[in-house]
C-alpha positions as CSV (number, residue, x, y, z in Angstrom):
1,M,60.7,-140.0,-155.6
2,A,58.3,-142.1,-157.6
3,L,54.9,-140.8,-158.3
4,H,52.1,-143.2,-157.5
5,Q,48.5,-142.8,-158.5
6,A,46.0,-144.0,-156.0
7,Q,42.2,-144.0,-156.0
8,Y,40.5,-143.9,-152.6
9,P,37.3,-142.7,-151.0
10,I,37.3,-139.1,-149.7
11,S,33.8,-139.7,-148.3
12,E,31.2,-142.5,-148.5
13,A,29.9,-141.3,-151.9
14,D,32.9,-139.7,-153.4
15,W,35.8,-141.6,-155.2
16,R,38.6,-139.4,-156.6
17,R,41.8,-140.2,-158.4
18,A,44.7,-138.6,-156.6
19,H,48.4,-138.3,-157.3
20,S,50.5,-138.8,-154.2
21,F,54.2,-139.0,-153.4
22,L,55.7,-141.7,-151.2
23,G,56.3,-139.1,-148.5
24,D,52.6,-138.0,-148.4
25,R,49.8,-139.2,-146.1
26,I,46.4,-140.1,-147.5
27,S,43.2,-139.7,-145.6
28,F,40.2,-142.0,-145.7
29,D,37.7,-139.5,-144.2
30,C,34.8,-142.0,-144.3
31,V,36.5,-144.2,-141.7
32,G,38.6,-141.5,-140.0
33,L,42.0,-143.0,-141.0
34,S,45.2,-141.3,-142.2
35,V,48.0,-143.4,-143.5
36,A,51.5,-142.7,-144.8
37,L,51.6,-143.8,-148.5
38,A,55.1,-145.4,-147.9
39,D,53.6,-147.6,-145.2
40,L,51.1,-149.0,-147.8
41,Y,53.9,-149.6,-150.3
42,H,56.6,-150.8,-147.8
43,R,56.8,-154.4,-149.3
44,I,57.0,-153.2,-152.9
45,N,60.4,-153.9,-154.3
46,N,61.0,-151.7,-157.4
47,A,63.5,-149.0,-158.3
48,G,61.2,-146.1,-157.1
49,M,60.7,-147.7,-153.7
50,R,64.4,-148.5,-153.3
51,D,65.3,-144.9,-154.2
52,Y,62.8,-143.6,-151.6
53,Q,64.1,-145.9,-148.9
54,Q,67.7,-145.0,-149.6
55,Q,66.8,-141.3,-149.4
56,Q,65.0,-141.8,-146.1
57,Q,68.1,-143.7,-144.7
58,Q,70.4,-140.9,-145.8
59,A,68.2,-138.3,-144.2
60,Q,68.5,-140.0,-140.8
């Protein structure tokens, strides 16, 4: 799986750089939201995303 770097707020005053995999969920605590990283990248069409999608299909 491709490694993506995302920067997002952990709290209202705290921005951190985080390394996440496509299978991970990220939490936006300041707004009470948790999202699967793959859902944010679902329209990206590159080799890493195609590999991830293929792996997910094979797992089903």
